[in-house]
C-alpha positions in Angstrom: -26.0 -10.1 -21.2 -25.1 -12.0 -18.1 -27.5 -14.3 -16.3 -26.8 -14.3 -12.5 -28.3 -17.3 -10.8 -29.0 -16.7 -7.1 -27.9 -19.4 -4.6 -29.6 -20.3 -1.4 -29.4 -17.9 1.5 -26.5 -18.0 3.9 -25.8 -16.3 7.2 -22.6 -14.7 8.5 -22.6 -13.8 12.2 -20.0 -11.4 13.8 -19.7 -11.7 17.5 -18.3 -8.8 19.6 -14.9 -9.9 20.9 -13.4 -6.7 22.3 -14.2 -3.0 22.1 -12.3 -2.9 18.8 -12.8 -6.3 17.2 -15.4 -8.9 16.2 -14.9 -12.5 15.3 -16.8 -14.8 12.9 -19.1 -17.1 14.8 -18.9 -20.9 14.3 -21.1 -22.1 11.4 -21.0 -18.8 9.6 -20.6 -18.8 5.8 -18.4 -16.0 4.2 -18.4 -16.0 0.4 -14.9 -14.4 0.0 -12.4 -12.3 1.8 -14.3 -9.6 3.6 -12.7 -6.6 5.3 -14.1 -6.1 8.8 -13.6 -3.0 11.0 -15.3 -2.6 14.4 -15.0 0.2 17.0 -16.9 0.9 20.2 -16.2 4.1 22.2 -17.5 2.3 25.3 -16.6 -0.9 26.9 -16.9 -4.3 25.1 -20.4 -4.5 23.6 -21.7 -1.8 26.0 -23.3 1.4 24.5 -23.9 4.1 27.0 -25.2 7.6 26.5 -23.1 9.3 23.8 -21.2 6.0 23.0 -21.0 4.8 19.5 -20.5 1.3 18.1 -19.8 0.9 14.4 -19.4 -2.3 12.4 -18.1 -1.7 8.8 -17.9 -4.5 6.3 -16.4 -4.1 2.8 -15.5 -6.4 -0.1 -19.1 -7.8 -0.3 -19.6 -6.9 -4.0 -22.6 -8.5 -5.7 -24.1 -10.0 -2.5 -27.9 -9.6 -2.1 -28.7 -8.6 1.5 -31.9 -10.1 3.0 -31.7 -9.4 6.7 -29.4 -7.6 9.2 -30.1 -8.2 12.9 -28.3 -6.8 16.0 -28.7 -9.0 19.1 -29.0 -6.7 22.2 -30.3 -6.4 25.7 -30.5 -3.6 28.3 -29.8 -3.6 32.0 -32.2 -0.7 32.7 -35.6 0.4 31.4 -33.9 3.6 30.3 -31.4 1.9 27.8 -31.9 3.7 24.5 -30.2 4.6 21.3 -30.3 5.2 17.5 -29.7 2.3 15.1 -28.6 3.1 11.5 -27.8 0.7 8.6 -26.2 1.9 5.4 -25.6 -0.2 2.3 -23.4 1.2 -0.5 -24.0 4.6 0.9 -27.8 4.3 1.0 -29.6 4.3 4.3 -31.8 1.2 4.4 -32.8 1.2 8.1 -33.0 3.6 11.0 -34.7 3.2 14.4 -34.5 5.3 17.5 -36.1 4.8 20.9 -35.7 2.8 24.1 -35.1 -0.9 24.5 -38.5 -1.1 26.4 -40.3 0.5 23.4 -38.6 -1.9 21.0 -39.3 -5.1 22.9 -42.2 -4.2 25.3 -39.9 -4.3 28.3 -36.3 -4.6 29.3 -34.3 -7.8 29.6 -30.9 -7.9 31.2 -30.3 -11.6 30.5 -31.4 -12.6 27.0 -30.1 -10.9 23.8 -32.9 -10.2 21.3 -32.7 -9.4 17.6 -33.6 -6.1 16.1 -33.0 -4.8 12.6 -33.8 -4.8 9.0 -35.4 -7.3 6.6 -35.8 -6.8 2.9 -33.8 -7.0 -0.3 -30.8 -4.9 -1.2 -28.4 -5.8 -4.0 -24.9 -4.6 -3.2 -22.6 -3.3 -6.0 -19.8 -1.6 -4.2 -20.1 -4.1 -1.4 -20.0 -1.8 1.7 -22.2 -2.2 4.7 -22.1 0.1 7.8 -24.1 -0.6 11.0 -24.0 2.1 13.7 -25.5 2.2 17.2 -25.4 5.5 19.0 -26.4 5.5 22.7 -28.8 8.1 24.0 -29.3 6.7 27.5 -27.6 4.0 29.7 -27.2 1.2 28.6 -27.5 -1.0 25.6 -25.4 -4.2 25.2 -24.5 -5.8 21.8 -23.7 -9.5 21.6 -23.5 -10.0 17.8 -24.5 -9.0 14.3 -26.3 -11.6 12.0 -26.3 -10.9 8.3 -28.4 -13.0 5.9 -27.5 -12.8 2.3 -27.6 -14.7 -1.0 -24.8 -14.8 -3.6 -24.9 -14.9 -7.4 -23.4 -18.0 -9.0 -19.8 -17.5 -10.2 -19.6 -15.6 -13.4 -16.8 -14.1 -15.6 -16.5 -10.4 -15.1 -15.1 -7.6 -17.4 -12.3 -5.3 -16.5 -12.3 -2.2 -18.6 -8.9 -0.4 -18.9 -9.0 3.3 -19.9 -5.9 4.7 -21.5 -6.2 8.4 -22.4 -9.9 7.9 -23.4 -9.4 4.6 -25.2 -11.1 1.6 -23.6 -9.7 -2.0 -23.6 -12.0 -4.7 -22.2 -10.5 -7.8 -20.6 -12.9 -10.6 -19.7 -12.0 -13.4 -17.4 -11.5 -16.7 -19.3 -13.4 -18.5 -16.6 -15.3 -17.4 -13.4 -12.8 -16.3 -10.7 -9.8 -16.8 -13.0 -8.9 -13.1 -12.9 -7.1 -11.0 -15.4 -3.5 -9.8 -15.6 -3.3 -6.0 -15.7 -1.0 -5.1 -18.6 1.8 -2.6 -18.9 1.6 0.6 -20.9 4.5 2.5 -22.6 6.0 5.6 -21.0 4.8 8.8 -22.7 6.2 12.3 -23.0 8.9 11.7 -20.4 6.4 10.3 -17.9 6.6 6.7 -16.5 3.7 4.4 -16.5 3.2 3.4 -12.9 -0.1 1.5 -12.6 -3.9 1.3 -12.7 -6.2 3.4 -10.5 -9.9 3.0 -9.7 -10.6 6.6 -10.7 -9.4 8.9 -13.5 -6.5 10.9 -12.1 -6.2 14.6 -12.8 -2.7 15.9 -12.2 -2.1 15.6 -8.5 0.8 15.5 -6.0 -1.2 13.1 -3.8 -0.4 9.5 -4.7 -3.5 7.6 -5.7 -4.1 4.0 -4.8 -2.9 1.9 -7.8 -2.4 -1.7 -8.8 0.9 -2.5 -10.5 1.1 -3.9 -14.0 1.4 -7.6 -13.9 -1.0 -7.9 -11.0 -3.5 -10.8 -11.3 -6.7 -9.0 -10.4 -9.8 -11.0 -9.5 -12.9 -8.8 -10.0 -16.1 -9.3 -8.0 -18.0 -7.2 -10.5 -17.5 -5.4 -13.8 -15.0 -2.7 -13.0 -13.0 0.1 -14.7 -9.4 1.1 -14.1 -7.6 4.2 -15.4 -3.9 4.2 -16.5 -1.7 6.4 -14.4 1.7 8.0 -15.3 4.2 9.8 -13.0 7.2 12.0 -13.6 9.1 9.7 -11.3 9.4 5.9 -11.8 8.0 3.7 -9.1 10.5 1.5 -7.2 10.3 -2.1 -8.3 11.5 -3.6 -5.0 13.8 -5.9 -7.0 17.4 -6.2 -5.9 19.4 -3.6 -7.8 22.3 -5.4 -9.7 24.5 -2.6 -10.9 26.5 0.3 -9.4 24.3 3.3 -10.3 24.5 6.6 -8.5 21.3 7.4 -6.6 19.0 6.8 -3.6 18.6 3.3 -2.2 16.8 1.5 0.6 19.4 -0.9 2.0 18.4 -4.1 3.8 20.6 -6.9 5.2 19.0 -10.3 5.5 22.0 -12.3 6.5 25.7 -12.9 5.7 28.1 -15.8 6.1 31.7 -16.1 5.0 34.0 -18.9 4.1 37.6 -19.1 5.2 39.2 -17.9 8.4 37.4 -15.1 10.2 39.6 -13.7 12.9 36.9 -12.1 15.0 34.5 -15.0 14.7 31.6 -15.8 12.4 29.7 -12.8 11.0 26.3 -13.1 12.7 23.0 -13.5 10.8 20.9 -10.4 11.0 17.2 -10.5 10.0 16.0 -7.1 9.0 13.4 -7.8 6.3 11.2 -4.8 6.9 11.7 -2.0 4.4 11.4 1.3 6.3 11.6 4.0 3.6 12.1 7.0 5.8 14.7 5.5 8.1 16.7 3.5 5.6 17.1 5.9 2.7 20.8 6.3 1.7 22.5 8.1 -1.2 25.3 6.0 -2.8 27.8 7.6 -5.1 29.6 4.8 -7.0 33.0 5.2 -8.6 33.1 2.3 -11.1 36.7 3.0 -12.0 38.1 1.7 -8.8 35.0 -0.1 -7.5 34.5 2.2 -4.5 31.6 4.3 -3.3 30.5 6.8 -0.6 27.3 6.2 1.4 25.3 9.0 2.9 22.4 8.8 5.3 19.7 11.0 3.7 17.7 11.7 6.8 20.7 12.6 9.0 22.6 14.2 6.1 25.8 12.5 7.2 28.2 10.2 5.5 28.7 6.6 6.7 32.5 6.2 7.0 35.3 4.6 9.0 38.4 5.8 10.9 41.9 5.7 9.6 42.5 2.2 10.8 39.3 0.9 9.3 38.2 -0.5 12.7 35.2 1.6 13.7 32.5 3.7 12.1 32.3 7.5 12.1 30.5 10.2 10.2 33.0 10.6 7.4 33.2 10.6 3.6 35.0 7.3 3.3 35.6 5.2 0.2 34.0 1.8 0.6 35.1 -1.0 -1.6 32.0 -2.8 -3.0 31.5 -6.2 -4.4 28.4 -7.5 -6.2 27.5 -11.2 -5.7 25.9 -13.4 -8.4 22.5 -13.2 -6.6 22.6 -9.3 -6.9 23.4 -8.8 -3.3 26.3 -6.6 -2.1 28.9 -6.2 0.6 30.9 -3.2 1.5 34.5 -3.3 2.7 36.6 -0.7 4.6 39.8 0.0 2.8 42.7 -2.4 3.6 45.0 -1.3 6.5 48.0 -3.5 6.5 46.8 -7.0 5.6 43.3 -6.6 7.2 39.9 -5.5 5.9 36.7 -4.8 7.7 33.2 -5.6 6.5 30.1 -3.5 7.0 27.4 -5.9 8.1 25.1 -4.1 10.6 22.0 -2.5 9.2 21.8 -0.2 12.3 25.0 1.8 11.6 24.5 4.5 14.2 23.5 2.3 17.1 26.0 -0.6 17.0 29.5 -0.5 18.4 30.6 -3.5 16.4 29.5 -2.7 12.9 32.8 -3.7 11.3 34.4 -7.1 11.6 37.9 -8.2 10.6 37.6 -11.0 8.0 41.2 -11.7 7.1 41.5 -14.8 5.0 37.8 -14.9 4.1 37.5 -15.9 0.5 34.0 -15.0 -0.5 30.5 -14.4 0.9 28.5 -17.5 0.4 25.0 -16.3 1.1 23.2 -13.2 2.1 24.5 -9.7 2.0 23.1 -6.2 1.5 20.1 -5.9 -0.8 19.8 -2.6 -2.5 16.5 -1.2 -3.8 16.6 1.8 -6.1 14.3 4.6 -5.0 13.1 7.9 -6.6 14.9 11.1 -5.8 13.1 12.3 -2.6 13.8 15.9 -3.5 12.1 15.7 -6.9 8.7 17.3 -7.2 6.4 14.4 -8.0 2.9 14.1 -9.6 0.6 11.5 -11.0 -1.8 11.8 -14.0 -4.0 9.9 -16.3 -3.3 12.5 -19.1 0.4 12.3 -19.9 0.0 14.0 -23.3 -1.4 17.1 -21.5 0.2 17.2 -18.1 3.7 16.7 -19.4 3.5 20.2 -21.0 5.7 22.7 -19.2 5.3 26.5 -19.3 8.7 28.0 -18.8 7.5 31.6 -18.6 4.2 33.5 -19.0 5.7 36.6 -20.7 9.1 37.1 -22.2 10.0 40.7 -23.1 6.3 41.6 -23.5 5.5 38.7 -25.7 3.8 35.4 -25.1 5.6 32.7 -23.2 7.4 29.6 -24.3 5.7 26.1 -24.2 7.8 22.9 -24.2 6.2 19.6 -25.1 8.3 16.4 -24.9 8.2 14.7 -28.3 10.4 11.5 -28.3 14.1 12.6 -28.3 13.0 16.1 -29.2 11.2 19.0 -27.5 8.5 20.7 -29.4 8.9 24.4 -28.8 5.9 26.8 -29.2 7.0 30.4 -28.9 5.4 33.5 -30.2 3.0 31.4 -32.2 5.8 29.5 -33.9 6.7 25.9 -33.6 10.1 24.2 -33.9 11.9 21.1 -32.7 15.1 20.9 -30.8 17.1 17.9 -29.5 16.5 17.3 -25.8 19.3 18.4 -23.6 
């Protein structure tokens, strides 16, 4: 049993900055990283008839709410609206009417507080405050939230793996726990931990990767998730392996004589999956490869002189540097070679540079990140022993169909009520 000691009350105040943002007022105390979203369909702070202003706070697990006050004024006696406050999905306050009814008159100068006072223990840590205008006009200055926070405590993280629970407890308050790996099963790859049990789905759930240091704000449960396609690791790929890649160039310099000048530094650190997906077919016998733009379905190649790019199936020479970066070279024409260095292949006229006499790349180069096959039908599941089963047919010559269940290096075949093993193809 955990004893939670309550600290003294504190106040966080969020002041309206624009129609889509608030900022923390000076002197506010925020216990930890809170996610804040604010949207007003009207002008900054102004709520007219049919306008809506919503402040949503999340990440406030284990706080005990004591008061929520909205500071408002009205420029007319007719200013009116509906105020609603919801904590962890439960409505704790609602009030409708005119500003004059709420305060006994209207005030177009001074902002006055209106709201809820009580006790509400947050578990999920979500607070939503909504003001809907029913008559012109209400004006919101700020939101003041009074709360108290439990003393730091060590929380439990329960990991569910196909119905088996493993409980990890923080070694000290706020120390966190490292989420472990799980073995692949039945041909499915373990990809991470989800906040909910995942029935077989083609919609990718939100997951935390194994190895993540997770710092809980409450006792929490995660479910192991497998997929029929391995997650990309975003580590530089070090070997020539046929497949799909995200290619990124972070900078390249050369030593030796460079006839067309120094290769420029190019900073392209963003990884844009859809625009930078390429299929590379490596020929390790002669250390060449072909590169195809997946989205455009065109090869990246060069002309017969090796001096300019074109959509052609050309054989690029490749070299892998000690830091697992790469560079690609147009085939030698005479005594010259040209280096592919621009990330934006289709929009640069000078994507190849002559580097006659250059001895070796000293830093930078292409970073290759191996990606799943985009054409492969993908799914996620918390039940690999069940969802890896494949039905190859419902009926065969009037008899029951054939079931195939992955079983190590074998497939377990169930056909016509009989079972037998065969080596996987």
